[in-house]
N, C-alpha and C positions, 0 to 999 in steps of 0.2 A: 318776421321776427321769430315765429314759432319754429320754423325750420332751422334757423340759426342757433337757437337755444338748444334744440334737440341734438344738433351736430356737435355742439360743445360738450353736452353731457356724454354722448357716445365716445367722443375723443378722450375725455377725462377718464371714463371707465376703462377704455383700452390702455391708456397710460398706467392706470393703477394696476390692472392685471399684468401688464408687462413688468412693472416694478416687482410685483410678487414673484413672477416667474424668474426674473433675474436674481432676486435675493435667494429664492429656493435653489436655483442652480448653483449659486456660490456656496450655499450651505452644504449641498450635496457633495460638491467637489472637495470641501474641507472635511466633512464628517463621514461620508460613505465608506472610505477605506477603513476607518476606525470602527465603524458599526459592523461591517462585515467581519473584521478580525475578532471583535468581541463575541459575535454570534458563533463563529467557528470555535473559539476557545470554550464557549459555554456548552456547545453540543458535542464536543469530543471527549469531555470528561467522563470518567466512569461513575455515572450517577443515574439512578433509576429514572430521573426526570429528564435526562438528556436524550436527544433524538437518536444518538448512536448506541445507546445502552443495549438494546435488543440485538443490534448487529454485533456488538462485542460479545454478548452472552452466547449467541449461536451464530457463528459467522456464515452469512448467506453466500459467500463466494465458494463455488464448487472447486475443491482441490482434487487432483488426480495423482495417483502413484503409478508410474509406468516402469515395469520391470523387464529387463532383458537377461536371458540366461545364455551361458556358453555351453552348448551341447558338445560333448566330447565324441568325436567320430571314431577314434582308434584306441579304445581303452585297453584292448589286449596288446596292441603294439607298444603302448606306453609302458606296460609291465615288462616288456622285453627290451625296453631302453629306447624306443623311438621318441621322436619329438611330438608333443601333443598337437593334435589337429582339432580345431573347434569350429562350430558354426553358431552364429548368434541367432537366437530365437526370441521373438517378441516384437513389439511390446505386449505384455499382459497388463492391461490397464484396470485400476481399481479406483472407484470413487471414494474419497476420504471424507467422512462426516466427523465434525467436531462440535462438541457442546460443553459448556461449563456447568458445573454443579457445585453444591456445598459453598455457595457464594456468601462470604461473611465480610461485612464492612467493619473495620477496626477504628479505634479512636485516634490513631496517629495518621489519618489521611491515607490509609491503605485498604486494600481489599484482598482477601484470600480466596482461592478457588482451586478446584480440580478440573482439569479438562480431559474429557474422555474422547477416544478416537475409535472409529469402526470403519471397516472397509467392505466395499461391495463391488464384485466383479462386473466389468462393463464389456460384454461381448462385442457390441457395435463399434467400440473404439480400439479393440484389441486385434492383434494379428495372431490368432490361435485361440485355443480353449484351455481351461484349467485341467482338462483331462489329457492334454498333451504330455507325452513322456519325454523326460530329459535325462541324458546320461551325464553324470557329474561325479566328482570324487565323493566317496562315502565319508562324510565329515566325522561321524562317530567312530569309524574304524581308525581313521587317521589320528583322531584325538586320543583314542585308547592306546594306539601304538606309540604316540609321543609320551604318554604317561608311563609306558613300560620301558622307555629308553634307558633309564638308569636303575631299573629294578633288577633283582637277581634273575638268573637264567631260568630258574624253575617257574617263576611267575610269568616270564615271557612265553615259556612253553605252554603253560596253562591258558594263557590268553589266546595263543595261536590255535589250540584245540577248541577253545570256545568259539572263535571265529568260524572254524570249520563246521562245528556242530550246529551253530546258528545260521549257517549259510551266508556269513558276512564276507564280502569281498572288498577290494580297494575302491571299486567304482559301483555306483548304484544306479538303477533305472527307476525313477519315481515320477509321478505326475507333478505338474506345476502346482496344483492345489496342495499336495502333500508337502512339497518342498517349502511352499509359502507358509502354510498354517499348521503343519505338524502331522506326524504319523507315529503310530506305535511301533516300538522296536524292542525286542527282548534284550538286546545288548544294553539298552539304557537301564533296565532293571538289574541286569547282572553287575554293571559298573557301580550303580548306586548301592547294591547289596554288599559288595566286597571293598569298594572304595568310596565310602560316604563323603558327601560334600565335594567330590571331585568334579561333578558336573553342576552347572548353574540351573538345572531344571530337573524335575522329577517325573513328569508325564511325557506327553508327546514332544517330539523335537521338530521344529520348523524355523526357518530363517526369520519369519515375521510373526511367529506365534505369540510372542510377548507383547506385540504392539496392538493386536486386534482386541477390541473391547477392553482396553486398559487406559489408565491415566498416565500423564507424564510428570507426576509429582505435584506436591502442594506449592503453588506459586503465591507469593504475596507481593503485590505491585502497588505503586502510588496512584491514587485516583485523579489527582490534579484539581480537586475541588478547592482545597485550601492553598495549595502551592502548585501552580501550574508548571513551574520549571522542571518538575520531576515526573510529569505525567507519564504513565505506562512503564516507568523504570522499575526493575525488580528490586524489591527490598530484601526478600529472603526466598529461598527455595528449600522446601522440606525443613523449614525452621532455621536454616543457617544462612549467614550473609556471605560466606565463602566456603568452597569445598576443600577437601584435603587429599584429593587424588594425586596431585602433581607435586613437583619438587621446587616450586618457587611461588612466592606470594602473588606475583603478577599472573601466573597461569591459573592459580586457584581462585582468582577474583570472579564474582558474579556481576557482570556488567550488562548494561543495555536493558532491553525489554524482554518479554517472553516470546518474542518473535512473530507477533501478529499485528500490532499497531504501534506506530511511533508518533511523536509530537508533530503537529502540522507546521506549515511554513518552512519546510526544509529548503536548503540551497545546495548548489553543487559543492560547497565547502563542507556540507554535513556528511556524516557517515551513519550507516545502519548497524548498530551493535545489538546483539541479543545473546541470551543464554540458551544453549541446546542441551536438554537432559540426555538425549541420545548420544551426543558426542562428549558429554560430561565437561563441557567447557564453554566459555564465551567466544563469540566470533564477531568479526567486524567486516562489513561490506563497504566498498568505496564507490564513489560516483564515477560513472563512465560516460554517459551521454544523455541527451534529451530525446524525447519521443512523443508520440501521440497515440492514445489507445481509446477507441470509441469516441473520438472528439475531445478527450480530456488530455491536457498536457501532462507528461510524466517525466520523471527522472529514473534512469536505470542505474542500479547499483550491482556490482559484481564482486566476487571473491578476489582479493589481491593474490598475487603469485606467492606471497609469503605465508598465506594462511596455513597450509599444511607442509611448509618447508621444514626440513629437519634442522637440528640445532647447529650443525656445521655450516649450513647455508644462511640461516637466520638465527643469530644467537639468542634473541628473546624466546625462541621456542625450545631452548635447552630444557626448560622445566617440564616439557611434555615427554622427555625421553624416559625409558630407552627408545631411541629414535630408529625409524626405518628409513627407506628411501623417501626423498621428498615426494609429497603427494599422498602419503599414507599416514593416517593417524592411528597410533597405538592406543586403544581404549581398554586394554586388558586390566589396567589398574582400577578401573571403575565399573566394569561390567561383570563381577562374581564368577569369572571364568575358571575359578578353582585352580587346579594344578596343571591345566592344559598349557603346554609350551606354545609360544607364538610361532606362527608360520604364515608366510604370504602365499595365499591361495586364491587366484582369481576364479570366482564362480559365476558372478553375475554383476550387473550394475543397474542402478535405478535412478529415477529423477522424480521430483515432486513439482507440480505446477498448479497454478490456480489463476483464474481470471474472472473479473466481474462480467456479468451478462444479464440480459433481460431487464426486469424492473429495477434491480439494484443499480445497474449501469446507467439506466435512464435517470434515476433519482440523483445519482452523483453528478451526471452531466448537467441537469437542470440547476442544482444547488451550487455547484462549484464552477461552472462555466457560463451557462446561459444567463442566470440571474445577475451575476456580477457584470457580465457584458452589457445586459440591458440597462442596469443602473449606471454603468460607465457612460454609455451613449446618452441616456436620458438626462443626465446632469448638464451636458453640453448643449443638448437640444433645448432644454428649458432656458439656459442662459442666452442662447442665440435668439430664441423666440421672444424672450423678455426684452432684449435690446431692440428688436424690430418693433415690438409694440410700443416701446418707449419713444421711438422716433416719430410715431404717428402724431401725437399732440404737438411735437416740436415742428414738424412739417406743416401741420394745420395752422399753427400760430404764425409761421413765416408767410404762408399763403394769405392768411387773413390780413396781415399787415400790408402785404402787397396790394390787395384789393382796395383797401382804404386809400392808399396813395393814388391808385388809378382813378378813383371816383373824384377826389379833390382836384385833380389836375385840370379838367375843363373849366372850372370856375375861374381860374387864373386867366383863361383865354377871353373872358368877357370884359376885360379892362378896355376902356375907350380907345386907348392909343393902339390897340391891336385889331380893331374892327375896320372894315372898308370905309374910306373917307366920305362917301355920299350919305351914309347913315350915322355918321358920328354925331351931328347936332341933335338928331332925334333921340338917340340913346342917352346922350348926356342930359338932355332935358328930362327924359323919363327917369333917370336915376335921381334927378333933383326933385321929382314929383311935380314938374311943371309941364302941362300939355303943349305941344308944338307941332308944327307940320313942316315937312321938307319944302325948301324953296326950289321952284322949278326954274 
């Protein structure tokens, strides 16, 4: 009896545990997707208490600027009318560091900030050194010449004499570092002295001099704390909700984010829209394909063919005119180029890239891939295990009932009419309580 009672208690306990597992599995199937979504929404908000705030404040993803220059092989021949011959040099790679400062939370669910950028040369990733010399058109001389195009002949002569006196030629031979970050040139001081405000700079001239150790303007974006539907979207840039550089309201609109983070749960139907201070306009990237990076599923978004198409090819871009050939964006209306006339001059090309790595990539993989996958399988494992454990008391009950039936079956076989005939009188008398003996 003790063994039977203990077996019943164990069976009941297993059934109860199975019921708990089954219920927990069902609850997880129903609730886990919603819980994960709520946690994601909570942690991507721009809030000092969110897990992603420090990542938003100082982006841990390493960004790299890769620059390629077109070195002119035949500068003297070009002056004599030959076709230019160029050799591509590079890449010259720079690590780009970004950090936000002057972070101010406003009462309308927005936050304002300045983002500073700095660049550090990476010799191990580059094909060349910053001390490499590049022959390229002398931008200052060409700019000054364009400024003199409609001036009186006397001024043109004076400028020609100034070029000769200062040793200025149509082409220059400068180091990569000078071309990138600036160099002193007496021509700059001469132009600024006799033609004030004609040049957009006063000191050193360099193609990227204005970008290093500078900010990209005052951004005000929505935090998503009170209204998640507008998270990371730009409210204002430098205090305005739209710019006035272009010739249509559509082109002047400030749309999308500041170009660093977007709302989660994007789909192939989504688009990535952001405002670029360098291009003075909003841009939109469109979905192309799915991929995997470091074990994390990704969506790839690219620039559509219409992004820099001119107005004749894509009428909505008429507002960005005066247009050039498709593929060229004229930013002279927003970059303080003064009286310099526009000219298409291929000097170099560059690309910016960034990818998660190290601890940041591992954290994203654990939180976005591994943990949801574990929870996904755990809920079905719990449900299946619960069902198995629930079957134990059912099977036990069926087997117990079968055992009782098996024990009662031999009692039926003791009926007198089923025994062998020689013993029948003895058994019948015994059943009546009367002693008797068999007759021989």
